[in-house]
Structures are given as C-alpha cells and as structure tokens.
VOVO-335528 format. One record per residue (C-alpha): residue number from 1; residue in one letter; x, y, z. Coordinates in steps of 0.02 Angstrom, whole numbers, plus 50000, padded with zeros to 5 digits. Layout:
<recs>
- i;aa;c1;c2;c3
- NUM;a;X;Y;Z
...
</recs>
This chain:
<recs>
- i;aa;c1;c2;c3
- 1;m;49996;49998;49995
- 2;p;50077;50165;49950
- 3;e;50099;50306;50085
- 4;h;50059;50485;49984
- 5;h;50167;50622;50001
- 6;d;50209;50785;49928
- 7;d;50376;50816;50007
- 8;p;50505;50918;49916
- 9;i;50667;50823;49892
- 10;t;50841;50845;49823
- 11;v;50879;50725;49682
- 12;v;51046;50687;49600
- 13;v;51032;50627;49413
- 14;d;51148;50534;49313
- 15;e;51215;50585;49137
- 16;d;51053;50524;49057
- 17;g;50952;50616;49169
- 18;q;50892;50478;49276
- 19;p;50882;50492;49465
- 20;s;51031;50402;49542
- 21;s;50991;50454;49727
- 22;f;50883;50577;49821
- 23;v;50878;50645;50000
- 24;w;50708;50640;50095
- 25;n;50697;50681;50271
- 26;r;50890;50705;50288
- 27;f;50919;50534;50233
- 28;e;51007;50483;50075
- 29;y;50918;50348;49967
- 30;f;51026;50270;49821
- 31;v;50938;50202;49666
- 32;t;50981;50008;49647
- 33;g;50872;49978;49501
- 34;v;50835;50041;49327
- 35;p;50719;50194;49356
- 36;q;50564;50190;49250
- 37;r;50488;50350;49192
- 38;f;50306;50371;49169
- 39;y;50178;50508;49137
- 40;r;49999;50544;49229
- 41;r;49877;50673;49182
- 42;r;49849;50814;49314
- 43;g;49680;50794;49403
- 44;t;49551;50946;49356
- 45;w;49676;51027;49235
- 46;w;49518;51092;49152
- 47;r;49467;51207;49306
- 48;q;49623;51302;49287
- 49;p;49707;51282;49112
- 50;r;49807;51454;49119
- 51;l;49900;51411;49272
- 52;i;49973;51238;49208
- 53;d;50120;51244;49107
- 54;r;50093;51054;49068
- 55;l;49940;50935;49058
- 56;d;50054;50783;49110
- 57;l;50152;50761;49265
- 58;e;50331;50667;49243
- 59;l;50355;50534;49373
- 60;w;50494;50410;49402
- 61;r;50469;50248;49485
- 62;v;50634;50190;49569
- 63;e;50692;50051;49681
- 64;a;50804;50133;49820
- 65;a;50869;50115;49991
- 66;m;50980;50201;50116
- 67;l;51152;50112;50151
- 68;g;51123;49944;50230
- 69;d;50936;49945;50209
- 70;q;50815;49848;50106
- 71;a;50770;49930;49944
- 72;r;50593;49986;49927
- 73;s;50486;50067;49778
- 74;f;50466;50265;49777
- 75;d;50371;50374;49642
- 76;l;50470;50541;49616
- 77;r;50395;50686;49532
- 78;r;50487;50810;49423
- 79;d;50404;50980;49394
- 80;a;50490;51075;49245
- 81;e;50468;51263;49284
- 82;p;50538;51295;49407
- 83;e;50643;51127;49405
- 84;a;50595;51051;49576
- 85;w;50574;50860;49642
- 86;f;50449;50796;49752
- 87;l;50419;50616;49828
- 88;e;50253;50573;49764
- 89;l;50231;50396;49853
- 90;a;50325;50282;49959
- 91;w;50278;50105;49929
- 92;e;50267;49981;50077
</recs>
C-alpha cells in the first residue's frame, strides 16, 4: 500500500537524466535498479488551464534504499518550471 506524500526532495541525476539518488527527511537513498519514467495526467486540469504549464506530470518509479537497508519503491515527481523534485509515493 503506498503512502502519499508531496515532500520536496533533492535528487541527483546521472548523465542520462535518470535519478541516481535522493535525499528525503535528511536521509540519502540510493537507486538500486533501473528507474522507470512514466507520465500521469493532472487531475482537474480543466478548471484552471492557464495556471498549468503542462497537462502531464513526469514521474519516476525507483527502487531505492539507504545504506544497509532493504530497497523499496518510490515515485518521484519532477516539475519542470521551476525545476523541482517531490516525493509523490513511498511504497510499502
């Protein structure tokens, strides 16, 4: 079951632009598998279309772990303008 979050995070990306690590709640998580990019349509985008720069959200599903811990799944959201990253979901 996923835990819903909307926490700002710091993400380090590799030369291909894929997340390789991120900091959440002062802890650094390292991506252990291949990140999977996917897109999701914004909810109720039609209500304020002028305030939205994009209709689709860019998300990355990653398997990540702190050093010495077991990996778990996370969904990371990247907002383009201004560029910012958020932890969207933490999977159990």
